[in-house]
C-alpha positions in Angstrom: 0.0 0.0 0.0 2.9 2.3 0.8 4.6 1.8 -2.5 1.3 2.4 -4.4 0.9 5.7 -2.5 4.4 6.8 -3.5 3.9 5.8 -7.1 0.5 7.7 -7.2 2.1 10.8 -5.6 5.0 10.8 -8.1 2.5 10.5 -11.0 0.6 13.4 -9.5 3.7 15.6 -9.3 4.7 14.6 -12.9 1.3 15.1 -14.3 1.0 18.6 -13.0 4.7 19.4 -13.5 5.0 20.9 -10.0 8.8 21.1 -10.1 8.7 23.7 -12.9 6.4 26.1 -11.1 6.7 28.8 -8.5 6.7 27.5 -4.9 7.3 24.0 -6.1 9.1 22.9 -3.1 6.4 24.0 -0.7 3.7 22.5 -2.9 5.3 19.1 -3.2 6.5 18.8 0.4 3.3 20.0 1.9 1.0 17.8 -0.3 3.2 14.8 0.4 3.0 15.4 4.1 -0.8 15.3 3.9 -0.6 11.7 2.4 1.0 10.4 5.6 -0.4 9.7 9.0 0.8 8.2 12.3 4.3 6.8 12.5 5.0 7.4 8.8 4.3 11.1 9.2 6.5 11.3 12.3 9.3 9.7 10.4 8.8 12.1 7.5 9.0 15.1 9.9 12.3 13.8 11.2 13.8 12.9 7.8 13.0 16.0 5.9 14.6 18.4 8.4 17.6 20.2 6.9 20.4 20.4 9.4 22.5 22.8 7.4 21.0 26.3 6.8 22.7 26.5 3.4 20.9 23.4 2.1 17.8 23.9 0.1 14.8 21.7 -0.5 14.3 20.9 -4.2 13.5 18.0 -6.4 16.7 16.2 -5.6 16.4 16.6 -1.8 12.8 15.5 -2.0 13.8 12.3 -3.8 16.5 11.7 -1.3 14.1 12.2 1.6 11.6 10.0 -0.1 14.2 7.2 -0.5 15.2 7.6 3.1 11.6 7.3 4.3 11.0 4.2 2.1 14.1 2.5 3.6 12.9 3.5 7.1 9.5 2.0 6.6 10.3 -1.0 4.4 13.8 -1.7 5.6 16.8 -2.0 3.4 15.9 -4.0 0.3 18.5 -6.2 -1.5 19.4 -5.1 -5.0 
């Protein structure tokens, strides 16, 4: 169910080309957060914090955060 939600969210972002629009980061991060509940949302809140003030949230950071969340929820998967 989790992987289906991720796939559907990525399709949503791609369909509406959010990364090419103003406020893309806020739109994507905020909308994704609304897809989560309970422990998954708590993990997301911890994972997507930026410890370095100079770092920015963008498409690359979102994908990295998403990968980290997936690993946290599903565990490390063999290649």
